[in-house]
C-alpha positions as CSV (number, residue, x, y, z in Angstrom):
1,M,-0.2,0.0,0.1
2,P,1.3,3.5,-1.0
3,S,2.6,5.3,2.3
4,R,1.3,8.7,0.8
5,H,-2.5,10.1,2.0
6,T,-5.0,8.4,0.3
7,L,-8.2,9.5,-0.7
8,L,-9.6,5.6,-1.8
9,P,-9.1,2.1,-0.4
10,R,-7.1,-0.3,-2.4
11,S,-7.7,-4.0,-3.6
12,A,-5.9,-6.6,-5.7
13,P,-8.1,-6.8,-8.9
14,A,-9.1,-10.8,-8.0
15,A,-10.4,-9.6,-4.7
16,S,-12.5,-7.0,-6.1
17,G,-13.9,-9.2,-9.3
18,I,-11.9,-7.5,-12.2
19,S,-9.2,-9.5,-14.3
20,S,-5.6,-8.1,-14.1
21,R,-5.2,-9.4,-17.3
22,S,-7.8,-7.1,-18.6
23,I,-6.1,-4.1,-17.1
24,A,-2.7,-5.1,-18.8
25,A,-4.6,-5.6,-22.4
26,M,-5.9,-1.8,-21.8
27,L,-2.0,-0.9,-20.8
28,D,-0.8,-2.6,-24.1
29,R,-3.2,-0.5,-26.1
30,L,-2.5,2.7,-24.4
31,E,1.0,2.3,-24.7
32,A,0.9,1.3,-28.5
33,R,-1.8,4.0,-29.6
34,S,-2.8,6.6,-27.1
35,G,0.4,8.7,-27.8
36,E,2.1,9.3,-24.1
37,S,0.4,8.3,-21.4
38,H,1.2,10.0,-17.7
39,S,-1.0,8.1,-15.2
40,L,-4.0,5.7,-15.0
41,M,-6.3,4.8,-12.0
42,V,-8.7,2.2,-12.2
43,V,-11.5,2.1,-9.1
44,H,-13.8,-0.9,-9.0
45,R,-16.6,-1.2,-6.4
46,G,-15.0,2.3,-4.6
47,Q,-11.3,0.5,-4.4
48,V,-8.6,1.3,-6.5
49,V,-7.5,-1.8,-8.4
50,A,-4.7,-0.5,-10.4
51,E,-2.7,2.7,-10.5
52,G,0.4,3.8,-12.4
53,W,2.4,6.9,-13.2
54,W,4.8,6.8,-16.4
55,A,8.2,8.6,-14.8
56,P,8.7,11.3,-14.4
57,Y,5.0,11.7,-13.6
58,S,4.2,10.8,-9.9
59,A,1.3,10.1,-7.7
60,D,1.7,13.3,-5.8
61,R,2.2,15.5,-8.6
62,P,-1.2,17.5,-9.8
63,H,-1.6,17.9,-13.4
64,L,-3.5,20.2,-15.6
65,L,-6.9,18.6,-16.3
66,Y,-7.6,21.2,-19.4
67,S,-11.5,21.1,-20.1
68,L,-12.3,18.3,-17.5
69,T,-12.5,21.2,-15.2
70,K,-15.5,22.0,-17.0
71,S,-17.2,18.9,-14.7
72,F,-16.2,20.6,-11.4
73,T,-17.7,23.8,-12.4
74,S,-20.9,22.0,-13.3
75,I,-20.8,20.6,-9.6
76,A,-20.1,24.2,-8.3
77,V,-23.2,25.3,-10.2
78,G,-25.0,22.5,-8.5
79,L,-23.8,23.5,-4.9
80,A,-25.0,27.1,-5.7
81,I,-28.6,25.9,-6.9
82,G,-28.8,23.6,-3.8
83,D,-28.1,26.3,-1.6
84,G,-31.0,28.6,-3.3
85,L,-28.5,31.0,-4.9
86,L,-29.3,30.1,-8.3
87,S,-31.6,28.2,-10.8
88,L,-31.6,26.8,-14.2
89,D,-34.0,29.5,-15.3
90,D,-31.8,32.2,-14.0
91,R,-30.6,34.8,-16.7
92,V,-27.0,36.0,-17.4
93,V,-28.6,39.6,-17.7
94,D,-30.1,39.3,-14.3
95,V,-27.1,37.8,-12.5
96,L,-24.5,39.8,-14.0
97,P,-26.2,43.2,-15.0
98,D,-23.0,45.0,-14.8
99,R,-21.4,42.7,-17.4
100,V,-24.0,43.1,-20.0
101,P,-22.9,44.9,-23.0
102,A,-25.2,48.1,-24.7
103,G,-27.8,47.0,-27.1
104,V,-27.4,43.3,-26.3
105,S,-29.9,41.2,-28.3
106,E,-33.4,40.0,-27.2
107,Q,-31.8,36.3,-27.4
108,G,-28.5,37.5,-25.5
109,R,-31.3,38.4,-22.6
110,R,-33.0,35.0,-23.0
111,I,-29.9,33.0,-22.1
112,T,-30.0,31.2,-19.0
113,V,-27.9,28.9,-16.6
114,H,-29.5,25.8,-18.4
115,H,-28.3,27.0,-21.9
116,L,-24.9,27.8,-20.6
117,L,-24.3,24.3,-19.0
118,S,-25.8,22.4,-21.8
119,M,-23.7,24.6,-24.3
120,T,-27.0,25.5,-26.5
121,A,-26.5,29.4,-26.5
122,G,-26.9,29.5,-30.0
123,H,-23.5,30.6,-31.2
124,P,-22.3,29.3,-34.4
125,A,-19.1,27.9,-32.9
126,D,-16.7,28.3,-30.0
127,S,-17.1,32.1,-29.4
128,L,-13.9,32.4,-26.9
129,T,-11.6,33.8,-29.3
130,E,-14.2,36.2,-31.2
131,A,-15.8,37.5,-28.0
132,W,-12.6,38.3,-26.3
133,E,-11.4,40.0,-29.3
134,R,-15.0,41.9,-29.2
135,E,-14.3,42.6,-25.6
136,P,-10.8,41.8,-24.3
137,G,-11.6,43.0,-20.8
138,D,-14.7,41.2,-20.4
139,L,-15.8,37.9,-21.6
140,V,-19.1,38.1,-20.5
141,K,-19.9,41.2,-22.3
142,G,-18.0,39.7,-25.7
143,F,-20.4,36.6,-25.6
144,L,-23.3,38.3,-25.1
145,G,-22.6,40.7,-27.8
146,L,-21.8,38.3,-30.5
147,P,-24.5,37.2,-32.8
148,F,-26.4,34.3,-32.6
149,A,-27.2,31.8,-35.3
150,T,-29.6,29.5,-33.9
151,A,-32.3,29.7,-31.5
152,E,-31.2,29.2,-27.8
153,G,-31.8,25.5,-26.4
154,T,-31.8,24.0,-29.9
155,R,-28.3,23.2,-30.8
156,H,-24.9,22.1,-28.9
157,V,-21.9,23.9,-30.0
158,Y,-19.1,23.5,-27.7
159,D,-18.2,26.8,-26.3
160,N,-15.5,27.7,-23.7
161,S,-17.0,30.9,-22.9
162,T,-20.2,29.3,-21.5
163,T,-18.3,27.7,-18.5
164,Y,-16.4,31.1,-17.9
165,I,-19.8,33.0,-17.3
166,L,-21.1,29.9,-15.1
167,A,-17.7,30.5,-12.9
168,R,-18.8,34.3,-12.7
169,M,-22.3,33.7,-11.7
170,V,-21.1,31.4,-9.2
171,E,-18.9,33.7,-7.8
172,R,-21.6,36.5,-7.9
173,V,-24.3,34.7,-6.0
174,T,-22.1,33.0,-3.4
175,G,-19.6,35.9,-2.9
176,R,-16.2,33.7,-3.1
177,G,-14.0,32.6,-5.7
178,L,-14.4,29.4,-7.7
179,P,-11.5,28.1,-6.1
180,E,-12.4,29.2,-2.8
181,F,-15.8,28.1,-3.2
182,L,-15.0,24.4,-4.2
183,D,-12.2,24.3,-1.8
184,A,-14.7,24.6,1.0
185,R,-17.6,22.4,-0.2
186,L,-16.1,19.7,-2.3
187,F,-12.1,19.3,-1.9
188,T,-11.4,20.1,1.6
189,P,-14.4,17.7,2.8
190,M,-13.0,15.1,0.3
191,G,-9.7,14.9,1.6
192,I,-8.3,16.9,-1.7
193,D,-5.4,19.2,-0.9
194,H,-3.5,19.7,-3.8
195,A,-6.1,21.9,-6.3
196,E,-4.3,24.5,-8.3
197,W,-5.8,26.9,-10.8
198,D,-4.7,28.7,-13.4
199,R,-5.9,32.2,-13.8
200,V,-6.8,35.2,-16.3
201,A,-5.1,38.5,-16.0
202,S,-7.6,39.7,-13.3
203,G,-6.8,36.8,-11.0
204,A,-10.0,34.9,-11.5
205,A,-9.8,31.2,-12.7
206,F,-10.7,30.2,-16.1
207,G,-13.5,28.0,-15.0
208,F,-13.6,26.3,-18.3
209,H,-10.0,25.2,-17.9
210,G,-6.8,25.4,-15.7
211,L,-7.6,23.1,-12.5
212,H,-4.7,21.0,-11.8
213,L,-5.2,17.7,-9.5
214,T,-3.7,14.4,-9.1
215,T,-5.0,11.5,-10.5
216,E,-6.2,10.2,-7.3
217,S,-8.4,13.4,-6.7
218,V,-9.8,13.1,-10.4
219,A,-10.7,9.4,-9.6
220,A,-12.3,10.3,-6.1
221,F,-14.1,12.8,-8.4
222,G,-15.5,10.3,-10.3
223,E,-16.4,8.0,-7.4
224,L,-17.9,10.8,-5.4
225,L,-20.4,10.8,-8.7
226,R,-20.9,7.4,-8.9
227,R,-22.4,7.5,-5.4
228,G,-24.8,9.9,-6.4
229,G,-22.8,12.7,-4.2
230,V,-21.9,11.3,-1.1
231,W,-18.5,10.9,0.2
232,G,-17.6,9.6,4.1
233,G,-21.2,9.5,4.6
234,R,-22.0,12.7,3.8
235,Q,-24.1,14.4,0.9
236,L,-21.6,16.8,-0.4
237,V,-23.2,16.9,-3.7
238,P,-27.1,17.0,-4.3
239,R,-28.1,13.7,-5.7
240,D,-30.3,15.1,-8.0
241,W,-27.9,17.6,-9.2
242,V,-25.4,14.6,-10.0
243,E,-28.1,12.9,-11.6
244,L,-29.3,16.0,-13.9
245,A,-25.7,17.0,-14.9
246,T,-24.8,13.4,-15.9
247,S,-27.7,13.2,-18.0
248,R,-28.4,13.8,-21.7
249,H,-29.6,17.1,-22.6
250,I,-29.2,17.5,-26.1
251,G,-27.9,15.8,-29.3
252,S,-23.8,16.3,-29.8
253,G,-21.2,15.3,-32.1
254,W,-17.4,15.8,-32.5
255,V,-15.1,15.7,-35.9
256,L,-11.5,15.6,-34.8
257,D,-8.9,15.2,-37.7
258,G,-11.5,14.4,-40.2
259,S,-12.8,11.5,-37.5
260,D,-15.8,11.2,-36.0
261,Q,-15.0,10.7,-32.4
262,A,-17.9,8.2,-31.1
263,D,-17.6,9.0,-27.3
264,F,-18.7,12.6,-28.2
265,S,-22.0,11.9,-30.1
266,H,-24.2,10.4,-27.6
267,G,-25.2,13.4,-26.0
268,Y,-24.0,16.2,-24.0
269,G,-25.1,16.7,-20.4
270,Y,-24.3,19.6,-18.0
271,Q,-20.7,20.1,-18.8
272,F,-20.4,16.2,-19.1
273,W,-20.3,14.4,-22.2
274,M,-22.5,11.0,-22.6
275,S,-20.4,7.8,-23.5
276,R,-21.1,4.5,-25.3
277,H,-21.2,3.3,-21.2
278,G,-21.6,5.8,-18.6
279,Y,-20.5,9.6,-19.1
280,H,-17.1,11.2,-19.1
281,G,-15.4,14.7,-18.2
282,H,-12.9,15.2,-20.9
283,G,-10.1,17.5,-21.1
284,S,-7.8,18.1,-24.2
285,Y,-4.9,15.4,-24.9
286,G,-6.6,12.8,-22.8
287,Q,-7.2,14.1,-19.6
288,Q,-10.3,11.8,-18.8
289,C,-12.7,10.9,-15.9
290,V,-14.6,8.2,-17.0
291,V,-17.7,7.1,-14.8
292,I,-19.7,3.8,-15.5
293,P,-22.2,3.2,-13.1
294,S,-23.2,0.0,-14.6
295,H,-20.1,-1.6,-14.0
296,D,-19.5,0.0,-10.5
297,L,-16.1,1.5,-12.4
298,V,-14.1,4.6,-12.5
299,V,-11.5,5.4,-14.8
300,A,-9.1,8.5,-14.4
301,V,-6.4,8.9,-17.2
302,T,-4.0,11.9,-17.6
303,A,-2.1,12.1,-20.9
304,Q,-0.3,13.5,-24.0
305,G,-2.7,12.0,-26.8
306,E,-6.2,11.8,-27.8
307,S,-9.0,10.6,-25.5
308,Q,-11.0,8.5,-27.9
309,S,-8.1,5.8,-28.0
310,V,-8.5,6.2,-24.2
311,L,-12.0,5.5,-24.3
312,D,-11.7,2.8,-26.9
313,A,-9.4,1.0,-24.9
314,V,-11.5,1.1,-21.7
315,W,-14.6,-0.5,-23.5
316,E,-12.6,-3.0,-25.7
317,Y,-10.2,-4.4,-22.8
318,L,-11.2,-3.2,-19.7
319,L,-15.0,-3.6,-19.4
320,P,-14.7,-7.6,-20.7
321,G,-12.6,-8.0,-17.3
322,V,-15.2,-6.9,-14.8
323,G,-16.8,-9.8,-13.1
324,H,-14.0,-12.3,-14.4
325,A,-11.0,-12.2,-12.2
326,A,-7.8,-13.8,-12.8
327,S,-5.4,-15.2,-10.7
328,P,-3.0,-13.6,-7.8
329,Q,-0.2,-14.4,-9.7
330,D,-1.6,-12.4,-12.7
331,D,-2.3,-9.4,-10.1
332,A,1.3,-9.8,-8.9
333,I,2.5,-9.4,-12.6
334,L,0.2,-6.3,-13.2
335,A,1.5,-4.8,-9.9
336,D,5.0,-5.1,-11.0
337,R,4.3,-3.9,-14.1
338,L,2.8,-0.7,-12.7
339,R,5.5,0.2,-10.6
340,R,8.0,0.2,-13.3
341,L,6.1,2.5,-15.7
342,S,8.6,5.0,-17.3
343,L,8.8,7.5,-20.1
344,R,12.3,6.8,-21.9
345,P,14.9,9.5,-21.2
346,V,16.8,10.7,-24.2
347,P,19.4,8.3,-25.4
348,G,22.8,8.9,-26.1
349,S,26.1,9.7,-24.3
350,A,27.0,12.0,-21.3
351,D,30.3,12.9,-22.7
352,P,31.3,14.6,-19.4
353,G,33.1,18.1,-19.5
354,R,31.3,18.9,-23.1
355,A,29.9,22.7,-23.0
356,V,28.3,24.2,-25.9
357,S,26.6,27.7,-26.3
358,A,24.3,28.8,-29.2
359,R,21.2,31.0,-30.3
360,L,18.0,29.6,-30.8
361,D,16.4,29.2,-34.1
362,A,12.5,29.9,-33.4
363,S,11.3,29.3,-37.1
364,A,10.4,25.8,-36.3
365,E,6.4,25.4,-35.7
366,G,5.7,25.0,-32.2
367,S,8.7,27.1,-30.8
368,A,8.8,27.3,-27.2
369,L,11.2,30.4,-27.1
370,P,11.7,33.2,-29.3
371,G,14.5,33.6,-31.8
372,G,18.0,34.7,-31.0
373,T,17.5,33.5,-27.2
374,A,21.1,32.6,-25.8
375,V,21.1,29.0,-25.0
376,T,24.0,27.5,-22.8
377,V,24.7,23.8,-21.9
378,D,27.2,23.2,-18.8
379,P,28.2,20.0,-17.5
380,T,27.8,19.1,-14.1
381,D,27.8,15.8,-11.8
382,G,26.0,13.4,-13.8
383,G,24.3,16.2,-15.7
384,W,24.1,19.5,-17.1
385,R,22.6,23.0,-16.4
386,V,21.0,24.5,-19.2
387,R,20.3,28.4,-19.4
388,L,17.7,29.5,-21.4
389,G,17.9,33.3,-21.9
390,S,18.5,35.3,-18.9
391,L,15.4,34.0,-16.9
392,L,15.4,29.8,-17.3
393,E,17.7,27.7,-15.7
394,V,16.9,24.2,-15.7
395,E,18.8,21.1,-14.1
396,V,19.0,18.4,-16.6
397,G,19.7,14.6,-15.8
398,H,21.4,11.7,-17.9
399,G,19.8,8.7,-17.6
400,D,17.5,10.2,-14.8
401,W,15.3,12.8,-14.3
402,R,16.7,16.2,-12.5
403,E,13.8,18.7,-11.2
404,S,14.3,22.6,-10.9
405,A,11.6,25.4,-10.7
406,P,13.2,28.4,-12.2
407,L,10.0,30.4,-12.0
408,G,8.0,28.9,-9.5
409,R,6.6,25.7,-11.5
410,P,8.4,22.8,-11.8
411,I,10.3,21.4,-14.8
412,V,11.6,18.1,-14.8
413,A,14.4,17.0,-17.5
414,A,16.7,14.7,-19.0
415,G,18.8,14.7,-21.7
416,A,22.0,13.1,-23.6
417,W,24.9,14.0,-26.4
418,Q,23.9,12.4,-29.8
419,G,26.9,12.9,-31.8
420,G,27.2,16.3,-32.2
421,T,24.1,17.6,-31.1
422,Y,22.8,18.0,-27.5
423,A,19.1,16.9,-26.7
424,A,16.8,17.1,-23.5
425,D,13.1,16.5,-22.7
426,L,12.1,19.2,-20.6
427,Y,8.7,18.2,-18.9
428,V,6.7,21.1,-17.5
429,I,5.4,18.7,-15.3
430,T,2.1,19.5,-13.9
431,T,0.8,19.8,-17.7
432,P,0.6,17.2,-20.5
433,H,3.2,19.0,-22.3
434,R,7.2,19.0,-22.9
435,V,9.9,20.9,-24.8
436,R,12.4,18.9,-27.1
437,L,15.5,21.2,-26.8
438,A,18.0,20.3,-29.8
439,V,21.4,22.4,-29.7
440,D,23.8,21.8,-32.6
441,A,27.4,22.2,-31.5
442,D,28.9,22.8,-34.6
443,A,26.2,25.3,-36.3
444,G,25.8,26.9,-32.8
445,T,21.9,27.0,-33.3
446,A,19.4,25.6,-31.0
447,T,15.4,24.6,-31.6
448,A,13.4,24.3,-28.4
449,T,9.7,22.7,-29.6
450,W,6.8,21.8,-27.9
451,S,5.6,18.1,-28.3
452,T,2.1,19.4,-28.3
453,P,1.8,23.1,-27.9
454,P,0.0,24.6,-24.7
455,L,-3.6,26.0,-25.5
456,T,-2.5,29.1,-23.4
457,G,0.1,30.1,-26.1
458,P,3.6,28.6,-26.8
459,S,5.9,30.8,-24.5
460,L,7.7,28.4,-22.2
461,E,8.4,31.3,-19.8
462,L,4.9,31.8,-19.4
463,H,4.3,28.2,-18.6
464,A,7.2,28.0,-16.1
465,R,5.6,30.8,-13.9
466,S,3.4,29.8,-10.7
467,P,0.4,30.7,-11.1
468,L,0.1,30.7,-14.4
469,M,-2.1,34.0,-15.4
470,T,-2.9,34.5,-19.0
471,R,-5.8,34.0,-21.7
472,P,-5.8,32.5,-25.0
473,D,-3.8,34.5,-27.1
474,V,-6.3,36.6,-29.6
475,A,-5.2,38.6,-32.7
């Protein structure tokens, strides 16, 4: 059993009635086809039966959830409604009258909490960028001022702005910031003490994105939902809200890179997606909290990948193993595999004593640093100290991972010499993202590119700061 503080009890798969072979087969699929996995936790009948982190990711490290944050904002709305402070029929213009633009349309005046939760306000597409361009200082005004394409309540369009406005409405009626409200009413009662939030420039939490939680906290959230809002014998969230939020309210569909996403076409609830089995909260790059009440199952995943592949692996490999326990020997083999999960450090030699200086070429797509940035690589005991401009100094290991936090947020890195090129992977470890640094010693040039660019912009300096305070770039 883990020595750290835990939120959920543990059980061997066989004792819980689930096949460790099925879990292993799901792992095979995730590692082969789902991009870069960072963590996995499987909860069956309220007990953790499998858990693993791909080093350098670890159990105690909060991970950026991207839009899985929306499902937590939905719970905050439900708590405010349960307190009698808000209702599904409340209109934005009535709750936030000081944030209504002049000349707002009649449809803008009719938008309610229900329309925001179900993302059926009537805009033709995600309004986030256009709304912020229209009103750089107030997304609520920008959202309400945009033209509508369809009648409210008739069509689901995934729209980040809706959740931002819900967060502001909760804050207005409760008199507390969204993080503080959820700390008091949800996280602290559950024993979750690692909730971190990214914020917009004003200091407000995004609401639609930016929550960082440990994998177990995500799994515990899913288990809370599976139990109908009950935790430790207390009804933390009204049962009727859990049922309402995780039920289908509107049809949905999603096409990614020309491919239909099967588990995003079964309908949308209140900031939850309906699935082929149960429902899920979803965040970009594969952040998932999957709840399958019919199988007493919760699956939490963090990753740098694609969510549909994760869900396919759950349905095809994990679900058939429920009710079909394997042997204790199979359980032991799985447990050993889960303990040894790791991403591969950059291969190559240490070449002790070798240093290099270069200037950054930012012409490559996804550059994490501006062109001309000075890059120096100096050997240290068993690794290197890498300087990127005047503000970022990162410790890099050889064959292992070293951690530093030059601007407050941790970066974990490993590197090696590959002939005349020094290469290092810099993981912004509380997010799904990493930067690959490549320094050509002969040419005196370097590149620093994101494996997948953060949705909040390409600046490594920005994402190394804690707390991150930004908003999506607008033209």
